[in-house]
Residue frames as a rotation matrix with the C-alpha (Angstrom) as fourth column:
MET 1
0.582 0.813 0.000 0.00
0.813 -0.582 0.000 0.00
0.000 0.000 -1.000 0.00
GLN 2
-0.604 -0.758 0.248 1.40
0.763 -0.639 -0.095 3.36
0.230 0.132 0.964 -1.04
PRO 3
-0.151 0.569 -0.808 0.13
0.567 -0.620 -0.543 6.58
-0.810 -0.540 -0.229 0.42
SER 4
0.353 0.342 0.871 -1.61
0.895 -0.395 -0.207 8.87
0.273 0.853 -0.446 -2.01
THR 5
-0.742 -0.669 -0.038 0.07
0.657 -0.714 -0.240 12.22
0.134 -0.203 0.970 -2.18
ALA 6
-0.213 0.637 -0.740 -1.76
0.470 -0.597 -0.650 15.26
-0.856 -0.487 -0.172 -0.92
GLU 7
-0.627 -0.074 -0.775 -1.30
-0.536 -0.682 0.499 16.78
-0.566 0.728 0.388 -4.39
HIS 8
-0.937 0.295 -0.185 -2.97
0.067 0.673 0.737 13.75
0.342 0.678 -0.650 -6.03
GLN 9
-0.417 0.813 -0.406 -5.88
0.880 0.249 -0.405 13.93
-0.228 -0.526 -0.819 -3.61
GLU 10
-0.263 0.283 -0.922 -6.27
0.070 -0.948 -0.311 17.67
-0.962 -0.147 0.230 -4.12
ARG 11
-0.863 -0.087 -0.498 -6.19
-0.475 -0.199 0.857 17.24
-0.174 0.976 0.130 -7.91
LEU 12
-0.778 0.610 -0.149 -8.95
0.482 0.733 0.480 14.63
0.402 0.301 -0.865 -7.72
HIS 13
-0.250 0.685 -0.684 -11.02
0.730 -0.331 -0.598 16.81
-0.636 -0.649 -0.417 -5.39
GLN 14
-0.454 0.014 -0.891 -10.65
-0.341 -0.926 0.160 19.66
-0.823 0.377 0.425 -7.89
THR 15
-0.962 0.113 -0.249 -11.60
-0.193 0.368 0.910 17.34
0.194 0.923 -0.332 -10.78
PHE 16
-0.533 0.807 -0.255 -14.72
0.846 0.511 -0.152 16.29
0.007 -0.297 -0.955 -8.87
VAL 17
-0.142 0.445 -0.884 -15.66
0.344 -0.815 -0.466 19.94
-0.928 -0.371 -0.037 -8.23
ALA 18
-0.747 -0.190 -0.638 -15.02
-0.475 -0.519 0.711 20.76
-0.466 0.833 0.297 -11.91
ALA 19
-0.876 0.482 -0.007 -17.44
0.373 0.687 0.624 17.99
0.305 0.544 -0.781 -12.93
LEU 20
-0.142 0.851 -0.505 -20.11
0.924 -0.068 -0.376 19.44
-0.354 -0.521 -0.777 -10.65
ASP 21
-0.307 -0.038 -0.951 -19.36
-0.025 -0.999 0.048 22.96
-0.952 0.039 0.305 -11.87
LEU 22
-0.989 -0.040 -0.143 -19.82
-0.145 0.062 0.987 21.78
-0.031 0.997 -0.067 -15.46
LEU 23
-0.488 0.868 -0.094 -23.26
0.830 0.495 0.258 20.44
0.270 0.048 -0.962 -14.56
ASP 24
-0.067 0.414 -0.908 -24.03
0.619 -0.696 -0.363 23.74
-0.783 -0.586 -0.210 -12.80
THR 25
-0.692 -0.289 -0.662 -23.03
-0.271 -0.746 0.609 25.67
-0.669 0.600 0.438 -15.91
GLN 26
-0.923 0.356 -0.147 -25.27
-0.001 0.378 0.926 23.44
0.385 0.855 -0.348 -18.02
ARG 27
-0.514 0.732 0.448 -28.06
-0.857 -0.410 -0.313 23.92
-0.045 -0.544 0.838 -15.45
ARG 28
0.397 0.636 -0.662 -28.82
-0.597 0.726 0.341 20.24
0.698 0.260 0.668 -15.15
GLU 29
0.514 -0.184 0.838 -28.51
-0.664 0.533 0.524 17.30
-0.544 -0.825 0.152 -12.82
PRO 30
-0.615 -0.784 -0.086 -26.15
-0.679 0.471 0.563 14.48
-0.401 0.404 -0.822 -13.78
ASP 31
0.262 0.628 -0.733 -27.49
-0.817 0.548 0.178 11.86
0.513 0.552 0.657 -16.15
ARG 32
0.957 0.201 0.209 -27.49
-0.286 0.768 0.572 8.29
-0.046 -0.608 0.793 -14.82
TRP 33
0.565 -0.820 -0.092 -23.98
0.598 0.484 -0.639 7.56
0.568 0.306 0.764 -16.19
GLU 34
-0.140 -0.635 0.759 -22.54
-0.100 -0.754 -0.649 10.75
0.985 -0.167 0.042 -14.72
GLU 35
0.472 0.412 0.779 -24.31
-0.800 -0.169 0.575 10.21
0.369 -0.895 0.250 -11.42
GLU 36
0.985 -0.114 -0.127 -22.96
0.145 0.951 0.274 6.67
0.090 -0.288 0.953 -11.17
CYS 37
0.241 -0.962 0.129 -19.41
0.568 0.032 -0.823 7.79
0.787 0.272 0.554 -11.97
LEU 38
-0.158 -0.286 0.945 -19.50
-0.431 -0.841 -0.327 10.62
0.888 -0.459 0.010 -9.46
SER 39
0.698 0.459 0.550 -21.06
-0.686 0.208 0.697 8.54
0.205 -0.864 0.460 -6.70
TYR 40
0.867 -0.451 -0.212 -18.47
0.464 0.886 0.016 5.77
0.180 -0.112 0.977 -7.14
ALA 41
-0.011 -0.893 0.450 -15.66
0.338 -0.427 -0.839 8.34
0.941 0.143 0.307 -7.27
LEU 42
0.137 0.152 0.979 -16.95
-0.736 -0.646 0.203 9.86
0.663 -0.748 0.023 -4.05
GLY 43
0.951 0.258 0.171 -17.19
-0.307 0.720 0.623 6.46
0.038 -0.645 0.764 -2.38
ALA 44
0.570 -0.810 -0.138 -13.69
0.638 0.542 -0.547 5.56
0.518 0.224 0.826 -3.51
MET 45
-0.166 -0.638 0.752 -12.27
-0.087 -0.750 -0.655 8.83
0.982 -0.175 0.069 -2.15
ALA 46
0.489 0.431 0.759 -14.10
-0.775 -0.185 0.604 8.25
0.400 -0.883 0.244 1.15
CYS 47
0.989 -0.134 0.063 -12.33
0.099 0.914 0.394 4.90
-0.111 -0.383 0.917 1.38
GLY 48
0.331 -0.921 -0.204 -8.97
-0.446 -0.344 0.826 6.39
-0.831 -0.182 -0.525 0.45
LEU 49
0.036 -0.257 0.966 -9.00
0.662 0.730 0.170 4.62
-0.749 0.633 0.196 -2.93
TYR 50
0.186 0.023 -0.982 -7.88
-0.316 -0.945 -0.082 7.59
-0.930 0.326 -0.168 -4.97
SER 51
-0.870 -0.482 -0.103 -6.72
-0.271 0.293 0.917 5.45
-0.412 0.826 -0.386 -7.90
ALA 52
-0.547 0.761 0.349 -10.24
0.814 0.581 0.008 4.05
-0.197 0.289 -0.937 -8.24
ALA 53
0.294 0.636 -0.713 -11.69
0.411 -0.758 -0.506 7.56
-0.863 -0.144 -0.485 -7.94
GLU 54
-0.401 -0.540 -0.740 -9.44
-0.451 -0.587 0.672 8.66
-0.798 0.603 -0.008 -10.78
VAL 55
-0.943 0.110 0.315 -10.84
0.307 0.655 0.691 5.91
-0.130 0.748 -0.651 -13.03
GLU 56
-0.086 0.995 -0.044 -14.41
0.936 0.066 -0.345 6.96
-0.341 -0.071 -0.937 -12.23
LEU 57
0.232 0.134 -0.963 -13.72
0.054 -0.991 -0.124 10.66
-0.971 -0.023 -0.237 -12.80
ALA 58
-0.798 -0.508 -0.326 -12.16
-0.331 -0.084 0.940 9.83
-0.505 0.857 -0.101 -16.17
ALA 59
-0.734 0.587 0.341 -15.26
0.678 0.664 0.316 7.79
-0.041 0.463 -0.885 -17.04
PHE 60
0.017 0.750 -0.661 -17.48
0.515 -0.573 -0.637 10.76
-0.857 -0.330 -0.396 -16.11
GLY 61
-0.084 -0.154 -0.984 -16.12
-0.497 -0.849 0.176 12.68
-0.863 0.505 -0.005 -19.09
ARG 62
-0.784 -0.207 0.585 -16.64
0.303 0.694 0.653 9.84
-0.541 0.689 -0.481 -21.54
PRO 63
-0.709 0.542 -0.452 -18.75
-0.704 -0.574 0.418 10.99
-0.033 0.614 0.788 -24.51
ILE 64
0.148 0.889 0.433 -22.20
-0.740 0.390 -0.548 9.41
-0.656 -0.240 0.715 -24.77
ALA 65
0.662 0.124 -0.739 -21.22
-0.700 0.454 -0.552 7.58
0.267 0.882 0.387 -27.95
GLU 66
-0.256 -0.874 -0.413 -18.35
-0.503 0.485 -0.715 5.86
0.825 0.025 -0.564 -26.10
ARG 67
-0.342 0.211 0.915 -20.38
-0.900 0.205 -0.384 4.63
-0.269 -0.956 0.120 -23.14
PRO 68
-0.999 -0.047 -0.002 -21.05
-0.046 0.966 0.255 0.85
-0.010 0.254 -0.967 -23.12
LEU 69
-0.445 0.891 -0.092 -24.59
-0.572 -0.204 0.794 0.30
0.688 0.407 0.601 -24.41
GLU 70
-0.012 0.456 -0.890 -25.30
0.397 0.819 0.414 -2.63
0.918 -0.349 -0.191 -22.09
GLU 71
-0.655 -0.272 -0.705 -24.21
0.755 -0.195 -0.626 -0.66
0.032 -0.942 0.333 -19.04
MET 72
-0.935 0.350 0.059 -26.28
-0.342 -0.933 0.113 2.33
0.095 0.085 0.992 -20.14
ALA 73
-0.218 0.899 -0.380 -29.35
-0.254 0.324 0.911 0.11
0.942 0.295 0.158 -20.55
LEU 74
-0.118 0.119 -0.986 -28.94
0.808 0.588 -0.025 -1.20
0.577 -0.800 -0.166 -17.01
LEU 75
-0.877 -0.276 -0.394 -28.42
0.462 -0.712 -0.528 2.28
-0.135 -0.645 0.752 -15.57
GLU 76
-0.771 0.618 0.154 -31.52
-0.413 -0.670 0.617 3.65
0.485 0.412 0.772 -17.28
LYS 77
-0.005 0.781 -0.624 -33.61
0.253 0.605 0.755 1.09
0.968 -0.154 -0.201 -15.40
LYS 78
-0.298 -0.200 -0.933 -32.39
0.946 0.072 -0.317 2.44
0.130 -0.977 0.167 -12.05
PRO 79
0.804 0.579 0.138 -33.85
0.544 -0.809 0.224 5.56
0.241 -0.105 -0.965 -10.45
SER 80
0.015 -0.762 0.648 -31.63
0.028 -0.647 -0.762 8.58
0.999 0.030 0.012 -9.92
ARG 81
0.427 0.088 -0.900 -30.29
0.836 0.341 0.430 8.81
0.345 -0.936 0.072 -6.38
PHE 82
-0.081 -0.619 -0.781 -27.93
0.813 -0.495 0.308 11.78
-0.577 -0.610 0.544 -6.14
THR 83
0.911 0.326 0.251 -28.27
0.408 -0.792 -0.454 15.43
0.050 0.517 -0.855 -7.06
ARG 84
0.160 -0.865 0.476 -25.40
0.298 -0.417 -0.859 17.86
0.941 0.280 0.191 -7.64
GLU 85
0.283 0.010 0.959 -26.07
-0.731 -0.645 0.222 19.30
0.620 -0.764 -0.175 -4.20
MET 86
0.947 0.101 0.305 -25.87
-0.281 0.719 0.636 15.90
-0.155 -0.688 0.709 -2.54
LEU 87
0.656 -0.752 0.061 -22.63
0.672 0.546 -0.500 15.04
0.343 0.369 0.864 -4.36
ARG 88
0.076 -0.607 0.791 -21.10
-0.068 -0.795 -0.603 18.39
0.995 -0.008 -0.102 -3.43
HIS 89
0.568 0.205 0.797 -22.09
-0.786 -0.151 0.599 17.85
0.244 -0.967 0.075 0.21
GLY 90
0.979 -0.198 0.039 -20.54
0.184 0.954 0.236 14.38
-0.084 -0.224 0.971 0.08
LEU 91
0.317 -0.914 0.252 -17.25
0.558 -0.035 -0.829 15.76
0.767 0.403 0.499 -1.23
ASP 92
0.159 -0.213 0.964 -17.19
-0.578 -0.812 -0.084 18.38
0.800 -0.544 -0.252 1.52
TYR 93
0.852 0.215 0.477 -17.66
-0.517 0.481 0.708 15.59
-0.077 -0.850 0.521 4.05
VAL 94
0.810 -0.586 -0.018 -14.87
0.557 0.779 -0.287 13.49
0.183 0.222 0.958 2.53
ILE 95
0.116 -0.796 0.595 -12.48
0.198 -0.568 -0.799 16.46
0.973 0.210 0.091 2.55
ARG 96
0.313 0.056 0.948 -13.31
-0.809 -0.508 0.297 17.39
0.498 -0.859 -0.114 6.17
ARG 97
0.970 0.089 0.227 -12.97
-0.197 0.836 0.513 13.76
-0.144 -0.542 0.828 7.25
GLY 98
0.601 -0.798 0.050 -9.60
0.615 0.421 -0.666 13.48
0.511 0.431 0.744 5.52
LEU 99
0.047 -0.564 0.824 -8.36
-0.261 -0.803 -0.535 16.59
0.964 -0.190 -0.185 7.28
GLN 100
0.514 0.236 0.825 -9.39
-0.844 -0.035 0.536 15.16
0.156 -0.971 0.181 10.65
SER 101
0.586 -0.254 0.770 -7.91
-0.195 0.877 0.438 11.72
-0.787 -0.407 0.464 10.02
PRO 102
0.112 -0.624 -0.774 -4.86
-0.963 -0.261 0.071 11.65
-0.246 0.737 -0.630 7.73
ALA 103
-0.657 -0.368 0.658 -4.77
-0.291 0.929 0.229 7.84
-0.696 -0.041 -0.717 7.95
ILE 104
0.329 0.862 0.385 -7.90
0.203 0.333 -0.921 7.72
-0.922 0.381 -0.065 5.81
ALA 105
0.595 -0.098 -0.797 -5.95
-0.669 -0.609 -0.425 9.33
-0.444 0.787 -0.428 2.98
ASN 106
-0.475 -0.768 0.429 -4.02
-0.359 0.614 0.703 6.12
-0.804 0.180 -0.567 2.25
ASP 107
0.288 0.485 -0.826 -4.51
-0.950 0.037 -0.310 4.85
-0.119 0.874 0.471 -1.25
VAL 108
0.235 -0.172 0.957 -4.69
-0.016 0.983 0.180 1.15
-0.972 -0.058 0.228 -1.90
SER 109
-0.439 -0.463 -0.770 -2.66
-0.752 -0.280 0.597 0.86
-0.492 0.841 -0.225 -5.07
LEU 110
0.510 0.653 0.560 -4.63
-0.081 0.685 -0.724 -0.90
-0.856 0.324 0.402 -7.74
PRO 111
-0.545 -0.630 0.553 -3.19
0.529 0.254 0.810 -2.32
-0.650 0.734 0.195 -10.90
PRO 112
-0.846 0.278 -0.455 -4.23
-0.501 -0.705 0.501 -0.42
-0.182 0.652 0.736 -14.00
ALA 113
-0.612 0.719 0.330 -7.91
0.542 0.685 -0.487 -1.15
-0.576 -0.119 -0.809 -14.29
GLY 114
-0.761 0.472 0.446 -10.79
0.270 -0.395 0.878 -0.35
0.590 0.788 0.173 -16.48
HIS 115
-0.530 0.656 0.538 -13.99
-0.740 -0.667 0.086 1.31
0.415 -0.352 0.839 -15.46
LEU 116
0.480 0.786 -0.390 -15.88
-0.496 0.610 0.618 -2.00
0.724 -0.103 0.682 -15.02
ALA 117
-0.072 -0.586 -0.807 -13.06
0.501 0.679 -0.537 -3.51
0.862 -0.443 0.244 -12.98
VAL 118
-0.916 -0.228 0.331 -13.26
-0.118 -0.634 -0.764 -0.61
0.384 -0.739 0.554 -10.53
ARG 119
-0.093 0.965 0.246 -17.04
-0.881 -0.194 0.431 -0.98
0.463 -0.177 0.868 -10.33
SER 120
0.460 0.227 -0.858 -16.66
0.009 0.966 0.260 -4.67
0.888 -0.127 0.442 -9.56
PHE 121
-0.524 -0.761 -0.384 -14.05
0.478 0.111 -0.872 -3.90
0.705 -0.640 0.305 -6.92
LEU 122
-0.903 0.189 0.385 -16.32
-0.384 -0.756 -0.530 -1.32
0.191 -0.627 0.755 -5.29
GLY 123
-0.786 0.597 0.159 -19.30
0.375 0.665 -0.646 -3.68
-0.492 -0.448 -0.747 -5.35
ALA 124
-0.678 0.554 -0.483 -21.37
-0.708 -0.669 0.227 -2.09
-0.198 0.496 0.846 -8.08
SER 125
-0.376 0.649 0.661 -24.70
0.244 0.758 -0.605 -3.66
-0.894 -0.066 -0.444 -8.76
LEU 126
-0.687 0.055 -0.725 -24.98
-0.647 -0.500 0.575 -3.30
-0.331 0.864 0.379 -12.51
C-alpha cells in the first residue's frame, strides 16, 4: 500500500468539483452515467481509494457515444439517487474527514484497471 500524495488527492477533489461545476453551468442534474461515476468516485475517495476515484472521474467525461450500451441500458432502469447538491455535500464531508484523520488518505494501489473492474471492486450492482 502506497500513500496517495496530498497533491494527487487535491487534484482529484478539484476534478470532482469541476465535474459538478460543469453540470451547474449546463443547469442540469447528472445523467445516470454521470451520477454513477461521481457517486463511485466519491465512495472511492471516502475509502482512500484515490486510484479508483481517478478511473471513475475519467469515465465521467466519456462521450455518450463511447459509453457501453449494455451498461447504459442497465443504468436507465435504475432511479436517480444523487443530485449535484448531494454530491457536493458528500465531497465536503470526505475532505473534512480526511483533514481530521490523515490515515484515511491512504490509497490502496490498484493495478491499471478499467472502469468495469473498478465498479466490480467497489461492489457495483450493474
